[in-house]
C-alpha positions, -999 to +999 in steps of 0.1 A: -557-620-651-561-596-622-536-568-617-528-552-584-523-514-587-509-490-562-525-456-560-514-426-540-541-402-528-542-367-512-568-367-485-585-335-472-606-331-441-588-355-417-585-342-382-576-372-359-569-409-358-606-418-359-608-402-393-579-424-404-596-454-390-629-446-408-613-441-442-592-473-439-621-494-427-645-482-454-620-484-483-609-519-472-645-530-472-647-526-510-642-558-530-608-558-547-590-536-522-560-554-508-544-527-487-551-492-475-527-471-455-538-436-445-514-412-428-528-383-408-496-363-407-489-363-444-526-362-453-521-390-477-532-426-485-518-455-504-543-480-517-535-513-534-564-527-554-574-551-582-579-531-614-602-558-628-627-554-599-627-516-595-610-484-606-595-454-588-628-434-593-646-460-572-621-455-544-622-417-546-660-417-546-661-440-516-639-416-496-660-387-508-691-405-495-674-404-460-672-366-462-635-364-471-619-349-501-596-372-521-577-368-554-551-390-570-515-380-566-490-373-538-497-343-516-473-314-515-464-317-479-445-284-477-474-264-493-500-282-472-481-276-440-476-239-448-513-236-457-524-253-425-502-231-404-515-199-421-551-210-417-545-220-380-529-186-373-558-167-388-584-188-370-566-184-337-563-146-341-600-142-349-609-163-319-586-144-297-602-111-307-635-123-296-624-143-265-604-115-248-634-091-244-657-122-237-635-132-207-632-096-195-669-092-194-675-126-178-648-122-152-657-086-143-684-095-119-662-121-102-633-097-097-653-065-089-683-081-073-709-065-096-720-066-133-702-044-157-735-029-170-762-052-158-765-089-155-788-092-185-768-069-208-735-086-197-751-119-206-763-107-240-728-093-248-712-126-238-737-145-260-728-124-290-691-126-285-692-164-278-714-168-309-688-150-330-660-172-316-679-204-321-695-198-354-669-176-371-635-186-358-646-221-349-667-227-380-642-252-393-646-274-362-684-271-361-687-277-399-666-308-398-686-321-368-718-316-387-703-334-417-693-363-395-728-364-380-744-366-415-723-397-422-731-412-388-695-408-376-677-389-349-642-376-345-624-351-322-642-322-338-675-339-328-664-340-292-653-304-292-685-293-309-707-312-285-688-298-256-688-262-267-724-262-281-736-278-249-720-250-229-733-224-253-768-239-254-770-243-216-758-207-213-786-194-236-811-213-215-796-197-184-797-163-200-834-167-206-839-175-169-818-145-160-840-123-181-869-138-162-853-130-128-838-163-120-800-160-116-780-189-133-743-195-140-732-188-176-706-208-195-702-186-225-666-178-216-659-216-213-672-222-248-651-193-262-620-203-243-623-239-254-624-229-290-595-205-286-573-229-267-580-257-293-571-233-321-539-222-302-530-259-299-535-265-336-514-235-345-485-247-323-490-282-336-489-270-372-457-251-366-441-281-350-453-304-378-438-281-404-405-282-386-407-320-384-411-322-422-383-297-429-361-324-444-378-323-477-377-285-476-339-286-471-335-310-500-357-288-523-334-259-515-307-278-533-326-273-566-317-240-582-347-219-594-331-210-627-302-222-648-285-212-681-291-233-712-268-231-742-289-233-773-272-229-807-243-211-790-267-187-773-270-185-734-306-184-723-318-184-687-345-210-681-364-225-653-342-253-638-371-278-639-372-273-677-338-288-682-343-318-704-323-349-714-295-340-737-296-303-731-264-283-727-262-262-695-237-236-683-231-237-645-215-206-631-194-203-600-215-203-568-244-219-585-259-253-578-259-280-605-295-281-618-295-318-629-275-350-633-251-349-662-217-352-677-191-324-679-183-315-715-162-284-710-143-271-679-127-285-648-147-273-618-143-281-581-177-292-567-189-294-532-210-326-530-210-329-492-248-325-489-254-354-512-224-378-508-209-368-475-175-361-491-163-333-469-136-320-493-146-304-526-141-328-555-121-319-586-140-328-618-128-332-654-144-333-688-163-366-692-170-371-655-204-372-640-220-344-618-250-348-595-278-323-593-277-303-561-238-301-560-224-266-555-199-252-581-171-236-564-146-219-587-150-219-625-179-221-649-184-253-668-207-268-694-225-301-689-249-323-708-280-334-690-282-372-687-315-374-668-347-355-666-355-335-635-380-360-622-356-389-627-325-372-612-307-385-582-319-356-560-355-361-572-352-398-563-341-389-528-369-364-523-394-389-536-380-416-512-382-392-482-417-383-491-428-419-494-410-428-462-429-402-443-463-416-455-455-452-445-468-463-411-450-482-384-469-513-374-472-500-338-494-472-352-521-497-362-528-503-325-534-466-320-556-464-351-577-493-339-581-477-304-590-443-319-616-459-341-637-469-311-625-441-287-649-413-297-681-434-293-668-446-259-661-410-248-696-399-259-711-427-238-690-417-209-702-381-212-738-393-211-731-415-181-713-385-164-744-363-170-768-390-157-747-396-126-745-359-117-782-355-124-790-384-101-767-375-072-765-337-074-790-323-100-785-287-088-747-288-088-730-265-114-705-294-119-732-313-139-727-292-170-690-285-164-682-322-160-700-332-192-683-305-212-649-313-197-652-350-205-662-343-241-633-318-246-605-335-228-608-369-244-601-359-280-578-385-296-555-359-312-524-370-293-531-406-300-533-400-338-502-379-339-480-400-316-465-423-343-467-404-377-450-372-363-422-393-349-418-411-382-419-378-400-391-363-378-371-395-377-370-401-415-363-364-420-334-365-395-320-395-414-323-378-447-301-349-435-274-375-427-278-392-460-297-421-445-329-427-465-352-450-444-382-460-464-409-457-438-420-462-402-423-500-408-386-500-416-377-480-386-395-505-364-378-535-380-344-518-377-349-515-339-356-553-338-325-563-358-302-587-339-279-598-367-259-578-392-245-594-424-221-575-445-211-580-481-173-576-482-164-560-515-175-524-517-190-524-482-163-533-457-137-527-484-135-498-508-145-519-537-114-511-558-085-535-561-050-521-560-017-538-567+002-540-534+030-564-542+050-578-572+072-609-568+094-624-595+109-659-597+138-664-620+154-638-644+124-617-652+124-582-637+095-567-618+089-542-646+089-568-673+065-590-652+041-561-648+044-553-686+037-589-696+008-595-671-006-560-677-006-565-715-026-597-712-050-583-685-057-551-704-079-571-727-103-581-699-129-561-680-125-582-648-119-560-617-086-579-611-075-574-647-084-537-647-064-531-615-033-547-629-037-528-662-042-496-643-010-503-622+009-507-655-004-475-668+003-456-636+039-468-637+041-456-673+052-491-685+047-495-722+026-526-730+037-553-754+018-570-782+000-601-771-019-626-794-044-653-792-056-640-758-084-662-744-104-657-712-110-685-688-139-671-668-134-676-630-097-686-635-077-661-656-063-655-691-039-673-716-021-658-746+011-656-766+038-630-765+070-631-786+063-669-792+061-675-755+030-692-741+016-670-712-007-682-684-021-655-660-046-664-633-053-682-601-039-714-587-066-735-602-058-723-637-021-732-634-030-766-621-053-771-651-024-762-673-003-787-653+022-760-642+040-766-610+037-737-585+069-746-566+080-719-541+055-694-554+027-714-537+041-706-502+045-669-510+010-668-525-005-685-494+012-660-471-003-631-491-038-646-491-036-650-453-032-612-453-065-609-471-049-603-506-059-617-540-031-634-559-025-636-597+002-661-607+021-656-640+037-685-659+057-684-692+063-716-712+052-738-683+073-721-656+060-697-629+078-664-633+061-643-607+030-633-588+011-601-583-007-594-550-038-572-550-058-559-521-092-542-518-083-518-490-105-522-459-123-490-450-107-471-422-139-471-401-148-508-407-130-522-377-145-498-352-179-504-367-176-541-364-165-537-327-195-514-320-220-537-336-207-568-318-216-551-285-252-545-297-259-576-318-261-613-313-241-619-345-221-599-370-211-618-402-195-612-436-202-628-470-174-629-496-169-643-530-132-645-524-113-677-517-114-689-481-078-678-473-083-642-486-117-639-468-101-653-436-074-626-438-100-599-441-121-614-413-091-617-390-082-580-397-117-570-386-120-594-357-149-612-373-156-647-361-185-654-385-180-653-422-187-672-454-162-674-483-164-684-520-200-673-521-218-667-554-243-638-556-273-662-557-260-681-526-262-649-505-300-650-506-300-686-494-277-677-464-299-647-454-330-669-456-313-695-434-307-668-407-344-659-408-354-695-405-331-698-375-350-670-358-325-642-364-337-608-375-310-600-400-300-567-417-281-573-449-257-545-459-244-545-494-237-523-524-273-527-536-263-538-571-252-574-570-268-581-537-304-574-546-318-609-538-301-609-504-312-574-496-348-584-504-346-616-483-333-598-452-355-584-424-340-550-434-319-546-466-294-517-466-277-504-497-246-485-491-229-464-518-227-429-532-240-407-560-259-423-588-243-457-582-268-464-554-294-489-564-322-468-548-351-491-555-335-522-540-332-518-503-353-507-473-326-483-463-302-464-487-270-449-472-264-422-498-230-413-484-204-440-487-195-439-450-197-469-428-203-446-398-238-441-412-246-477-403-243-470-366-262-437-371-290-457-388-294-481-358-292-452-333-318-433-352-342-462-353-338-467-316-343-430-308-374-429-331-390-460-315-383-446-281-400-414-290-430-433-304-433-453-272-431-421-251-458-404-273-481-434-271-476-437-233-484-400-229-514-402-251-529-432-233-518-421-198-532-386-203-566-399-211-565-426-184-558-399-157-577-370-172-611-386-179-621-396-144-609-362-131-629-344-157-660-365-149-657-354-113-651-390-100-627-377-074-647-346-064-668-362-036-636-375-019-608-351-027-627-321-041-608-325-073-623-316-106-615-300-140-631-270-156-639-271-193-613-244-199-585-264-182-597-295-201-593-277-234-559-264-224-548-299-213-561-315-245-543-289-267-511-292-247-512-330-250-511-328-288-484-301-287-463-322-263-465-352-287-455-332-317-428-313-299-414-345-285-412-359-320-395-327-333-367-333-308-355-361-331-345-334-355-318-323-331-309-358-318-271-365-318-265-397-339 
């Protein structure tokens, strides 16, 4: 039996979208590979393959054959970005040191009107300086281009290298002619300036890319470097990542909690706002859970670690953000396909440009300038960065708001959603029932009714039963002894108390017991119309009272529903409550579409019916009981807080239990997709306009052309523009 395995790879040596296209195409050509996703921005790849047909070594070797480095595992994006920025800075500074005197020597004769020393010596100095810039500062560009050529491929470094080497080689030829007494224009400064401007663009791009990926860095700051372990009563400072399951830790005031765990001593006040969105510090007691990354405010406390560092809630969030930033939006596939054929087309255009100028104006200095300009300006950098940088910034922006969007594909699907379906309990409501009314019929007092019903219900774990038992405890009512308690799943409980037969449950249970509801039915129906759940109580065949419970609607739910109704074709609610209770909640929220008395397995069927009807539905639930429905939706959204979030279930996890995050999620997806469209438009439009100008197509009519230096500047700025435009998402108001 074949088994499909997913492997993560760190890829080195990628420079543009054509590199991405080459790797994906070659890896997918191997038998047994089902999927290959390569991400330029995160320098990573995800490969799904059949283990019975090949292993990971085969895939790594295939990528190595293409001239790229590959090793299993996820790349450290932060370290890689920092390394890239440092390397880019050094290369640019080396290039600048050689280019400044090169340009001064080259421009001296133009400004002053005569050579600095002599035409020959000036030319030799320019050649040496240009050589240092190209072959020292620009060795990474030339080396990669050579590697691509060996493997019969081309990328943006190939274009840059061809352009600069053409200018350098032509200038060497011209220098020989100058030595022989035949004045010729030199392009050494163009070659040097091109390399310098390219390296400047890469430095600015690296800085912007690091800012775009700052979300993970901010999350990592929540991890303390060290913590205090208590071993055999002795306090020992250890590396926080060494905190293991079951270990006792001491968290001092002002320190961050190093791992998930349970408090075993102390009553601290913790700031959990970064993780859960709870704006006010939370008081904790012994036995309660704490989440790694929380900030201890006032007193020291001891805790027992309940999860290893790699399995903690914070680690899960960091992992999800990292995975999200490596997943492509479908629109990126278009750019990758275009980039895959773009470089060969540009090379062909450069050849045609050279032939055209040679045929029509062989003595024109624009012949070499135009060929170099075409090669330099058409690098597909902006095209390759347009989508992944926006996804990187967008998912990072979401992470800071507690919105974990699992990839660019999810962002794109979110922007297409036209229907939103909410689970009621725990999503539109707070998920905790509370007793809101007690009504007696006959001689029994309210206190005795609560005592009797609470005593029976205290022997059940049902949410309704727990709410009534909690209400009895909060009112400090002493329970009575009940015997022969039996549960009637889906209906209620029966038992005996002081030789009285007790029936506690819904209307159906009382009807099964042939108990007349009498006037209690009217009161119960009134409460249900208000969205409440009703528990009837009967003693010896007579109804003695009812208890009304309500799951309080979240304060922001009504405004959220109103805002969504303006944007969506349909907003709906699914509830397991009886129809009258669900109708009451729907009426309170001004919801026209809802389904009541729905079992968990029926939610999936309803979501699938929406999809068959042509709707693109987002299902929003607590991520625990709603897993099938979340999986069936176009986008599944799990809303919750802390470790209760079922992180693996949904496409989007709203870490903070705030409904306002739902609107932020949709606004973020729209802003990200808008940015992607802007980036792609700029990348395509830039090349569409710049290529004919660089080729000199408009020179005979308008005298319009583009020097190689300006071409290099334009190319670099196009990439910087795309990355900077994406970084703006980090400051977008949601």
